VOTI-808626 format. One record per residue (C-alpha): x, y negated, z. Coordinates in steps of 0.001 Angstrom, whole numbers, padded with zeros to 6 digits, always signed. Last residue first. Layout:
N
XYZ/...
//
This chain:
249
+105507-119776+071306/+103085-120789+069024/+101403-117743+066940/+100793-117433+063157/+098233-115707+061113/+098037-116467+057548/+095479-114965+054974/+096564-115682+051208/+093632-114993+048629/+093385-114803+044922/+095640-111517+044241/+098394-112019+041716/+101096-111998+044429/+099717-108651+045470/+100656-106779+041717/+103330-105227+043153/+101291-103388+046069/+099027-101802+043236/+095293-101299+044245/+094350-104385+044884/+095734-106025+041640/+093980-103542+039403/+090522-103672+041432/+090339-107151+041407/+091078-107367+037552/+088553-104893+036538/+086087-106599+038550/+087249-110016+036978/+086638-108138+033757/+082847-107353+034402/+082016-111066+035691/+083688-111813+032050/+080967-109537+030682/+078128-110122+032662/+077461-113472+032562/+077504-117152+034780/+079352-114849+037559/+083098-115620+036638/+083262-117904+039410/+082371-115240+041770/+085001-112689+040759/+084578-110328+043936/+087616-110246+046218/+091435-109955+045676/+093648-109536+049003/+096952-111042+050017/+097471-110610+053934/+100036-112514+056010/+100638-111354+059281/+102178-112447+062530/+103845-115392+061548/+105870-117022+064756/+105126-120514+064560/+107746-123447+065144/+106572-125944+062592/+109199-124352+060348/+108140-120749+060750/+104509-121741+059798/+105974-123808+056799/+108639-121025+055594/+105934-118378+056071/+103435-120466+053772/+105633-120790+051112/+106973-117206+051000/+103285-116125+050833/+102089-118558+048070/+100351-121719+048027/+101747-124521+050138/+102152-127176+047867/+098814-126198+045669/+098290-129857+044998/+094327-129530+044545/+091559-132538+044305/+088679-132356+046313/+085526-130446+045888/+082729-130344+048757/+081046-133491+048281/+080082-132372+044553/+078127-129785+046534/+078873-125995+044757/+075990-124640+043030/+077570-123142+039710/+076985-126625+037987/+078209-128541+040512/+081556-126469+040924/+082201-126987+037113/+081241-130493+037056/+083982-131322+039886/+086592-129283+038187/+085701-131313+035097/+086227-134462+036962/+089774-133134+038814/+091339-132890+035118/+091692-129248+034174/+095061-127528+033706/+095721-126858+037673/+091998-125495+037772/+093255-122441+035157/+095982-121118+037182/+093739-121654+040664/+091499-119192+039282/+093843-117443+037666/+096088-116379+040702/+099174-117649+040701/+098864-120745+042971/+097628-117883+045796/+093846-119389+047334/+093979-120386+050997/+092558-118651+054569/+094768-119945+057613/+094217-118582+061331/+096767-120615+063353/+097356-118817+066784/+097650-119779+070362/+100374-118499+072413/+101763-121696+073759/+098972-123906+073307/+098394-125646+069655/+098179-129237+069213/+101910-129458+068386/+101862-126199+065533/+098664-128317+064089/+100793-131328+063484/+103993-129347+062486/+101954-127390+059834/+100432-131169+058624/+103703-132581+058406/+105463-129488+056382/+101826-129555+053933/+102552-133223+052608/+100248-133530+049626/+097731-131008+051260/+094562-129636+048790/+095984-126125+048983/+095990-125667+052826/+092337-126818+052896/+090620-123557+051878/+089728-122219+055226/+091573-123664+058707/+090789-122328+062132/+093153-123418+065165/+092996-121377+067814/+093969-122336+071627/+093705-126125+071169/+095282-128745+073679/+098992-128335+073501/+100071-132187+072619/+096939-134140+072582/+094966-135732+069439/+094664-137974+067249/+095973-135816+064351/+098746-137455+061566/+099412-134948+058981/+095825-133791+058968/+094100-137329+058596/+091888-137850+061078/+088096-138134+061463/+087111-136553+064762/+083895-134358+064815/+082833-132768+068202/+080639-129191+068594/+081212-127749+065450/+080102-125231+062638/+076985-126820+062057/+078854-129363+060150/+076617-132858+060140/+079090-135103+061468/+081894-133350+059443/+081078-135137+056000/+082826-138391+057312/+085868-137778+055434/+089368-136994+056188/+088198-134505+058106/+088782-132747+061835/+086553-130570+064149/+086538-129934+067117/+084701-126317+068681/+083955-126473+072432/+083902-123659+074910/+083988-120362+072665/+081344-117501+073286/+082415-113861+072483/+079385-112081+073746/+077111-114901+073290/+075824-116755+076101/+074117-119596+074039/+076163-122351+075580/+079413-120485+075255/+078020-120244+071656/+077905-123826+070936/+080042-123964+068015/+081606-120279+066902/+079556-119519+064019/+082159-119562+061074/+080050-121162+058761/+081659-121509+055072/+080171-123367+052031/+078057-126010+053901/+080583-126441+056479/+080535-130215+055682/+084186-130682+055642/+086172-128483+058659/+089621-129918+057466/+091057-128263+060482/+088776-126446+062565/+090098-126655+065826/+089224-124464+068922/+088970-124344+072762/+088269-120973+073836/+086412-120065+076915/+085948-116082+075958/+088660-115502+073567/+088760-115732+069463/+091303-113420+067928/+089488-109926+066466/+086099-112501+065826/+088656-115017+064157/+090210-112236+061403/+086543-110835+061354/+085283-114085+059973/+088341-114395+057334/+087105-111331+056225/+083640-112279+055241/+084738-115369+054249/+086510-113467+051488/+084367-111041+050822/+084067-107811+052558/+081666-105083+050678/+078951-103559+052905/+076643-103479+050352/+078329-101700+047183/+080023-103864+045178/+079532-103863+041217/+075462-104452+040502/+075164-105838+043874/+077739-108632+043559/+076377-108918+039974/+072826-109511+041599/+074237-111996+043516/+075938-114130+041001/+073042-113877+038841/+070647-115741+041307/+073168-118539+042567/+074030-119206+038584/+070343-119317+037543/+069462-121198+040403/+072413-123587+039433/+071060-123674+035951/+067704-124698+036839/
//
């Protein structure tokens, strides 16, 4: 009952405070994917998980005749959750630090909300760059460590993080321990460039405060925070989302 109530409240509050065309974080990631994906691309979904949280709608598009289909989407994760992931065509169980994949075999790598879990991000970035073809791109979305949600999450034991996310409707299998060793704009740039990638863009943006959707008052405060930090460039480090585009070669 509490999960259903939370879900309803989140949608109701979003409609109350934001216009119908408001672009949330996954909308904006989807926009970037659509900007760079090309017909016949082979795509790697790095740390793909179950696909329950974000569906990028690329798998199988070549077969459906979609306008910008891809040839294949390979999903890699350390668990077996990817076997039922609707985003991918092929599932591989592996650690991002040691990918069992050929050099230069992917045109595009998508990594959504994975970088914050990496304990050795340097090795993972090197592996992702290794499997990219020359001219291929890494598209990465991750939270900033200086935002209030990660700051609070880092103070709580993982079991409470799991419990809170279960209460707000997130499957416990989609909640993993966080390290935040790659989670500033400067750190992401250094990791990408250290792996041989050219950073084409890093965007920092705040979106709707869905973590606060359990009550009107905190949600309204979160909306005020979102509007202030998005308005002033000096507050960009306090925005929750980091979106990186890195190009190989």
